[in-house]
C-alpha positions in Angstrom: -17.4 -4.7 -5.3 -15.0 -2.5 -3.3 -12.1 -4.5 -4.4 -13.1 -4.4 -8.0 -13.5 -0.4 -7.9 -10.1 -0.1 -6.0 -8.4 -2.3 -8.5 -9.9 -0.5 -11.6 -9.1 2.9 -10.0 -5.4 1.9 -9.5 -5.1 0.5 -13.1 -6.8 3.4 -14.6 -4.5 5.8 -12.8 -1.5 3.9 -14.2 -2.5 4.1 -17.9 -4.2 7.6 -17.8 -1.9 10.3 -19.0 -2.7 14.0 -19.5 -1.7 15.9 -22.6 1.9 15.0 -22.6 4.2 14.5 -25.6 5.5 10.9 -26.2 9.0 12.3 -26.5 8.9 13.9 -23.0 7.8 10.5 -21.8 10.8 8.8 -23.4 13.1 11.5 -21.9 11.7 10.9 -18.4 11.9 7.1 -18.8 15.5 7.1 -20.1 17.0 9.4 -17.3 19.9 7.7 -15.4 17.8 7.5 -12.3 14.1 8.1 -13.4 11.4 9.3 -10.9 9.0 7.8 -13.5 10.5 4.4 -13.1 10.5 4.7 -9.3 7.0 5.7 -9.3 5.7 2.9 -11.6 7.6 0.2 -9.8 6.5 1.4 -6.4 2.8 1.4 -7.8 3.1 -2.2 -9.3 4.7 -3.7 -6.2 4.9 -1.8 -2.9 8.5 -1.3 -1.8 10.0 -1.9 -5.3 10.4 1.8 -5.8 12.4 2.0 -2.6 14.7 -0.7 -3.7 15.1 1.1 -7.1 16.2 4.3 -5.2 18.7 2.2 -3.2 16.8 3.0 0.1 16.6 -0.7 1.1 15.8 0.2 4.8 12.4 1.7 3.7 11.2 -1.4 1.9 10.3 -3.3 5.1 8.5 -0.2 6.5 6.4 0.2 3.4 5.6 -3.7 3.5 4.9 -3.6 7.2 2.3 -0.6 6.6 0.5 -2.6 3.8 0.7 -5.7 5.8 -0.8 -4.1 9.0 -3.7 -2.6 6.9 -4.4 -5.9 5.4 -4.4 -7.6 8.7 -6.9 -4.9 10.2 -9.1 -5.4 7.0 -9.2 -9.1 7.6 -10.0 -8.9 11.4 -12.6 -6.2 10.9 -14.2 -8.0 8.1 -14.7 -11.2 10.3 -16.0 -9.1 13.3 -18.4 -7.1 11.1 -19.7 -10.3 9.6 -20.2 -11.8 13.0 -22.2 -8.8 14.2 -24.2 -8.6 11.0 -25.2 -12.2 11.2 -26.1 -11.8 14.9 -28.2 -8.8 13.9 -30.0 -10.7 11.2 -30.4 -13.7 13.5 -32.2 -11.6 16.1 -34.4 -9.8 13.7 -35.4 -12.7 11.4 -38.5 -13.7 13.6 -37.4 -17.3 13.5 -37.2 -18.9 17.0 -34.7 -21.5 15.8 -31.9 -18.9 15.0 -30.5 -17.0 17.8 -27.3 -14.9 18.1 -24.5 -17.0 19.6 -21.1 -16.2 21.2 -20.8 -12.8 22.9 -24.0 -11.6 21.2 -26.2 -13.6 23.5 -28.4 -11.5 25.7 -27.8 -8.2 23.6 -30.8 -6.4 22.4 -31.5 -5.1 18.9 -30.0 -1.7 19.4 -26.8 -3.0 20.9 -26.5 -5.5 18.0 -27.1 -2.7 15.5 -24.5 -0.4 17.3 -21.8 -3.1 17.1 -22.6 -3.9 13.5 -22.3 -0.3 12.5 -19.1 0.4 14.6 -17.4 -2.6 12.9 -18.6 -1.4 9.5 -16.9 2.1 10.3 -13.8 0.3 11.4 -13.6 -1.7 8.1 -14.1 1.5 6.0 -11.2 3.2 8.0 -9.1 0.1 7.4 -9.7 0.2 3.5 -8.9 4.0 3.6 -5.7 3.4 5.6 -4.7 0.9 3.1 -5.1 3.4 0.3 -3.3 6.0 2.2 -0.3 3.8 3.1 -0.2 2.7 -0.6 -0.2 6.3 -1.9 2.4 7.4 0.6 4.8 4.7 -0.4 4.4 5.6 -4.0 4.9 9.2 -3.2 7.9 8.5 -1.1 9.6 6.6 -4.0 8.8 9.5 -6.4 10.1 12.2 -4.1 13.2 10.1 -3.2 14.0 9.5 -6.9 13.9 13.3 -7.6 16.4 13.9 -4.8 18.6 11.0 -5.8 21.4 13.2 -7.2 21.0 15.9 -4.5 24.4 17.1 -3.2 24.7 16.9 0.6 28.4 17.3 0.7 29.9 18.8 3.9 31.3 21.9 1.9 27.7 23.2 1.8 27.3 25.6 4.6 25.3 28.8 5.7 27.2 31.2 8.1 25.7 34.1 9.8 27.7 36.9 11.5 26.5 40.1 13.0 27.5 43.3 11.2 28.1 46.4 13.3 28.5 49.8 11.4 28.2 53.2 13.2 24.8 53.9 11.9 23.6 50.4 11.0 23.3 47.0 12.6 22.4 43.9 10.7 23.1 40.3 9.9 25.4 39.1 7.2 24.6 35.8 5.4 27.2 33.9 3.4 26.7 30.7 1.4 29.6 28.5 0.5 29.3 26.0 -2.3 
């Protein structure tokens, strides 16, 4: 159910547009280096927006973040299911089913505490995945906006003190 909600939310966010003009959409899409293309490509496949922006070193970072979140979701799901099954086995009033593994000898409150703890960890893992996914999309979008930003060495800001007989201050000069 969570996966279906997450997938529908992501797909809905891709197709929903506010009150925009279609010509504005065409202008944004046809830019030489479009932030819209970077955002959509990063939303469709994590890391693709970074490749579009020619920041190839960011792609493994984005993929490692997504992969780490998926690993923790998998691990926490297995552990949560183990503690949930142990809790159910302890409370089903059937003498033939007993908790196994490290759950042997634990009482009801300890089993319930472990079950709730790993449920919390599982929720945090899902939220982390959403956060990392959103951050890599945001990174691709901002990087596309700054793609043509001039960072030449000719840009400088110099500060020099000014001393006049009745006035002291700071002089700022910007060179382009």
